[in-house]
Steps between C-alpha positions, in 0.01 A plus 500: 500500500639841408383830648594819320446853629384699197584858426441484125281322247550126447442312176230235532533147362303602189745785430283787627631741761333489839495830688698526821279531806668691785568275797408187302697179456539276198488134599616218274358199678639244260366185339403309813279788616343500154417129528381526860265786409373335180640790291348771721855632553713463187874444495704732282849474365741632762665820388783638711575801282454847643438738210342774711824683573395515865538272797324167507498253781434131442452239769501139388339235716529137399308220663489129436244244592545154644593264218180297543263799531218513244490799269135575418264795479387610846127438564411872507625535140287218358127515427259289297533749213877527548657155540875457565706598194794279596508138614606433857865405516762476771771753566781267393332426166418866448863605561637230270273622219592863580873420482448312172311794345728771632849352496477166316707345780336163443525512121598200289868585532468626858643841405407831649402752232734749665799285398 
């Protein structure tokens, strides 16, 4: 989860500029929060570039689950007209798939794409 104190406009995921709201925070909750909330909160690509010319403070907070914890939409984010958008999985399986998508660490040759 990333909290950013905004003093200037931020570009939204669709490319439009969002106005800065004095005293407001920008929160990038990440992909697990997106799954837990059934897409109520959307994850965005993390951008650590300050183009405002002014100060910006970023506080990163990382949390992990137990390896055998189910990852599913929380009950308050599911209704009869809004079923879960993602199948229930377990944290270990979710992280393996995330690592495969992001870094290809488990690719056929076992190489990291950064190499």
